C-alpha positions in Angstrom: -139.0 -38.3 196.1 -136.4 -35.8 197.3 -136.0 -32.6 195.2 -132.5 -33.1 193.8 -130.3 -30.1 193.2 -126.8 -31.3 192.2 -125.4 -27.9 193.1 -127.2 -27.7 196.4 -124.7 -30.0 198.2 -121.8 -27.9 197.0 -123.5 -24.7 198.1 -124.1 -26.1 201.5 -120.6 -27.4 202.0 -119.1 -24.2 200.8 -120.8 -22.1 203.5 -119.1 -21.4 206.8 -120.6 -22.8 210.0 -123.1 -20.5 211.7 -121.6 -18.4 214.5 -123.3 -18.2 217.9 -125.6 -20.8 219.2 -128.9 -21.8 220.7 -129.5 -23.3 224.1 -128.4 -26.9 223.2 -125.2 -28.2 221.7 -124.8 -30.9 219.1 -123.7 -31.2 215.5 -123.8 -28.1 213.4 -124.7 -28.2 209.7 -124.1 -25.5 207.2 -127.0 -23.1 207.2 -129.1 -21.3 204.6 -128.6 -17.6 204.0 -130.9 -15.9 206.5 -131.4 -12.8 208.5 -132.6 -14.9 211.4 -129.2 -16.6 211.9 -127.9 -14.9 215.1 -127.4 -15.9 218.7 -130.9 -16.3 220.1 -131.3 -17.7 223.5 -133.9 -18.6 226.1 -137.4 -17.3 226.2 -136.9 -14.7 223.4 -137.9 -17.5 221.1 -141.5 -16.9 222.2 -141.3 -13.4 220.7 -139.9 -14.6 217.4 -143.1 -14.4 215.3 -144.2 -11.1 216.7 -140.8 -9.4 216.5 -139.2 -7.9 213.5 -137.3 -11.2 212.7 -139.9 -12.9 210.5 -140.6 -9.8 208.4 -136.8 -9.3 208.1 -136.5 -12.9 206.9 -139.2 -12.4 204.3 -137.6 -9.2 203.1 -134.2 -10.9 202.9 -135.8 -13.6 200.7 -137.4 -10.9 198.5 -141.0 -11.7 199.6 -142.2 -8.5 201.3 -145.8 -9.0 202.4 -146.8 -11.1 199.4 -147.9 -14.7 198.8 -145.2 -17.4 199.0 -145.6 -19.2 195.6 -143.7 -22.5 195.9 -142.2 -23.0 199.3 -140.1 -26.0 198.1 -138.5 -23.9 195.3 -137.9 -21.1 197.8 -136.3 -23.3 200.4 -134.2 -25.2 197.8 -132.9 -21.8 196.7 -131.6 -21.4 200.2 -129.8 -24.7 200.2 -132.4 -26.7 202.1 -133.2 -30.0 200.4 -136.8 -31.0 200.6 -138.8 -34.2 200.1 -142.4 -35.4 200.2 -142.7 -38.8 201.8 -145.5 -40.9 203.3 -145.2 -40.6 207.1 -147.4 -41.7 210.0 -150.5 -39.4 210.2 -149.4 -37.8 213.5 -146.1 -36.6 211.9 -146.4 -33.5 209.7 -142.7 -33.3 208.9 -139.1 -33.6 210.1 -135.9 -31.8 209.7 -132.5 -33.4 209.6 -129.0 -31.9 209.8 -125.8 -33.5 208.6 -122.3 -31.8 208.6 -121.3 -33.4 205.3 -124.6 -33.5 203.4 -126.4 -30.5 204.7 -130.0 -29.9 205.7 -133.1 -32.0 204.7 -136.7 -31.2 205.3 -139.2 -34.0 204.8 -143.0 -33.3 204.7 -145.8 -35.9 205.0 -147.1 -36.4 201.5 -150.4 -37.9 202.7 -151.5 -34.5 204.2 -153.6 -32.1 202.2 -151.7 -29.6 200.0 -152.4 -26.5 202.1 -151.3 -28.3 205.3 -148.1 -29.3 203.5 -147.4 -25.7 202.7 -147.8 -24.7 206.3 -145.7 -27.7 207.4 -142.8 -26.6 205.1 -142.8 -23.1 206.8 -142.9 -24.9 210.2 -139.9 -27.0 209.3 -138.1 -23.9 207.9 -138.5 -22.4 211.4 -136.6 -25.5 212.8 -133.9 -25.0 210.2 -133.5 -21.3 211.2 -133.9 -21.7 215.0 -133.0 -25.2 216.0 -130.0 -25.7 213.8 -127.7 -27.1 216.5 -129.9 -30.1 217.1 -129.3 -33.3 215.2 -132.9 -33.2 214.0 -136.5 -32.3 214.7 -139.7 -34.4 214.3 -143.0 -32.5 214.3 -145.5 -34.8 216.0 -149.1 -33.8 216.8 -148.8 -34.9 220.4 -145.8 -32.5 220.9 -147.6 -29.4 219.7 -147.5 -27.8 223.1 -143.7 -28.1 223.5 -141.7 -24.9 223.0 -140.0 -26.0 219.8 -143.4 -26.7 218.2 -145.1 -23.6 219.5 -142.5 -21.2 218.2 -142.3 -23.1 214.9 -146.0 -22.8 214.4 -145.9 -19.1 215.4 -143.2 -18.5 212.9 -145.0 -20.4 210.2 -148.2 -18.4 210.7 -146.3 -15.1 210.4 -144.1 -16.4 207.5 -147.1 -17.6 205.5 -149.5 -14.8 206.5 -147.4 -11.7 207.3 -149.2 -9.2 209.5 -148.7 -6.4 207.0 -150.1 -8.4 204.1 -153.1 -9.6 206.1 -154.0 -6.1 207.2 -153.6 -4.8 203.7 -155.9 -7.6 202.3 -158.6 -7.0 204.9 -158.5 -3.3 204.2 -158.8 -4.0 200.5 -162.1 -5.8 201.3 -163.3 -2.6 202.9 -163.0 -4.1 206.4 -160.8 -3.9 209.5 -161.3 -0.2 210.2 -162.7 1.4 213.3 -166.5 2.0 213.1 -165.8 5.6 214.0 -162.7 7.7 213.1 -161.8 11.3 213.5 -160.7 13.1 210.3 -159.0 16.5 210.2 -160.2 18.6 207.3 -157.9 21.6 206.5 -159.1 24.5 204.4 -155.9 26.6 204.4 -157.2 28.7 207.3 -158.1 26.2 210.1 -158.8 22.6 210.8 -162.2 21.1 211.3 -162.5 17.8 213.0 -165.1 15.5 211.4 -166.3 12.2 212.7 -166.3 9.5 210.0 -168.7 6.6 210.6 -168.8 3.3 208.9 -172.3 1.8 208.1 -173.5 -0.5 210.9 -172.2 -4.0 210.4 -170.1 -3.1 207.4 -166.8 -3.9 209.1 -167.8 -7.3 210.2 -165.6 -10.0 208.7 -167.6 -12.8 207.1 -166.7 -16.4 206.3 -166.3 -15.6 202.6 -163.8 -13.0 203.6 -161.9 -15.7 205.5 -162.1 -17.9 202.4 -160.7 -15.2 200.2 -157.9 -14.4 202.7 -156.9 -18.1 203.0 -156.9 -18.5 199.2 -154.8 -15.3 198.8 -152.0 -16.6 201.0 -152.3 -20.3 200.2 -153.3 -21.5 203.7 -156.3 -23.3 205.2 -159.4 -21.4 206.2 -158.9 -22.4 209.9 -155.3 -21.1 209.8 -156.5 -17.8 208.3 -159.2 -17.6 211.0 -156.7 -18.0 213.8 -154.4 -15.4 212.2 -157.2 -12.9 212.1 -157.9 -13.5 215.8 -154.2 -13.3 216.8 -153.9 -10.0 214.8 -157.0 -8.7 216.7 -158.8 -8.1 213.4 -161.7 -10.2 215.0 -162.5 -10.6 218.6 -163.3 -13.8 220.5 -167.0 -13.6 219.8 -166.5 -13.1 216.1 -164.0 -15.9 216.0 -166.4 -18.3 217.6 -169.2 -17.3 215.2 -167.0 -17.8 212.2 -165.5 -21.1 213.5 -169.0 -22.4 214.1 -170.0 -21.6 210.6 -166.8 -23.3 209.3 -167.6 -26.4 211.3 -171.0 -26.7 209.7 -169.3 -27.0 206.2 -170.3 -23.5 205.2 -166.6 -22.6 204.6 -166.2 -25.5 202.1 -169.4 -24.5 200.3 -168.2 -20.9 200.0 -164.7 -21.9 198.8 -166.3 -24.2 196.2 -168.5 -21.3 195.0 -165.5 -18.9 194.9 -163.2 -21.5 193.4 -160.9 -20.6 196.3 -159.5 -24.1 196.9 -157.5 -24.4 193.7 -153.7 -24.8 194.0 -151.5 -21.8 194.1 -149.7 -22.8 190.9 -153.0 -22.9 188.9 -154.1 -19.4 189.6 -154.9 -16.8 187.0 -155.8 -13.1 186.8 -159.2 -13.9 185.4 -160.0 -16.2 188.3 -158.9 -13.6 190.8 -161.2 -11.1 189.3 -164.1 -13.6 189.4 -163.5 -14.4 193.1 -163.3 -10.7 194.0 -166.5 -10.0 192.0 -168.4 -12.8 193.7 -167.1 -11.8 197.1 -168.4 -8.2 196.6 -171.7 -9.6 195.4 -172.1 -11.7 198.5 -171.2 -8.7 200.7 -173.8 -6.6 199.0 -176.4 -9.3 199.5 -175.5 -9.6 203.2 -176.0 -5.9 203.6 -179.3 -6.1 201.8 -178.1 -3.7 199.1 -179.1 -6.3 196.5 -181.7 -9.0 196.4 -180.9 -12.7 196.0 -182.3 -12.5 192.5 -179.8 -9.7 191.7 -177.0 -11.8 193.3 -178.0 -14.6 190.9 -177.9 -12.2 187.9 -174.4 -10.9 188.9 -173.1 -14.4 189.4 -174.3 -15.4 186.0 -172.1 -12.6 184.5 -169.0 -14.6 185.6 -170.3 -18.0 184.5 -172.2 -19.2 187.6 -175.5 -21.0 187.1 -178.6 -20.3 189.2 -178.4 -23.7 190.9 -174.8 -22.9 192.0 -176.1 -19.8 193.8 -179.0 -21.7 195.3 -176.7 -24.4 196.5 -174.4 -21.9 198.2 -177.2 -19.9 199.8 -178.7 -23.1 201.2 -175.5 -24.9 202.3 -173.9 -21.8 203.8 -177.1 -20.7 205.5 -177.4 -17.4 203.7 -181.0 -18.1 202.8 -181.8 -18.1 206.6 -180.3 -14.8 207.3 
C-alpha cells in the first residue's frame, strides 16, 4: 500500500521546479525541501557522502547526528510519497518522478526491516541527486554503477552520520588512541603527561557493532562497513569481526542484547539493559570479572543462566 497523504500532492504541485541541473536532461518533478538541491555535476557526486552535504541535509531536516526514527514519515513530510510493494528479490526499491503527481519511492516489502530502512535512504539519495531522470530502479546487479555507488554512500552517511558514530563509539570507551599527550597546567607552567589506555581496551568487539547497529537502526554488516570507512577499525579488525559475524556470533549477541527489535518498539528500560549487558561482556573479555560474575550481573536484568551459557557457546566467548 502507498502511504496516502491527501495534502502531499498539493504540496508537491505548489512547489517551484528545482533550479540548476544534473548531467542528464528529462522531465523534472517538484522536489522536496532540501539543502542538497543545487547544481551538482560530474565526479563531485563521488564526494557527496564525505562532504558537508549529507550533514547539512540532516541538519535541515532537524536530525543532527541522531537516529532516524521512521524514514517513511520523514520522507512523506518532505513531499515524497512512499510505498511498500512486493518486488523481485534483486530489486531493493525504485524512484519515480511525475510532473503532475510528484515523487514516488517504492521499497521491496519482502526484504528485512533493517534493509528496507537503508533502501529508503538509498532511494532518497536518488530523489535528491537524480531528480532530472524519469526514474531509478535499484537492482543488485547494478551496484557498481555510479548512480548506485553514490546512493549507497549517501545512505550510509544519512543513516549513520560520522559524528554520531564517533560519539557512540567514544561513549563505549573505545575509538581513542592507545597513547595521548595531555597538557597539565598548574598556574605556573605546563607539564606534558602521556596518557595510556589499557592494552586491548580500545579494540571494538562484535557486541559493540551490535549495539551500534541497533542504535542507528541498521544491519550489523552495514555498521561494520561504516566503522571501517570511518577508520575506526582497520582492515585486520574488519576481517576479524566479519568472520565472527559470518559464523552466526553476531545474531547470537544481538539476541542476547535484544538488539534486533524494531526501532518503534524501543524503550528507555531496554536501552539501559542493553548497555548494562554490553559493559558486562566487555568486563568479562578484559578478564575483570569471571563468567560466573557475568551470569550474576545478567540475572540482575532478567537474563537466565542458560541464556548466558548459550551466548558464551554460540559466540565463542567460552573459547577465548
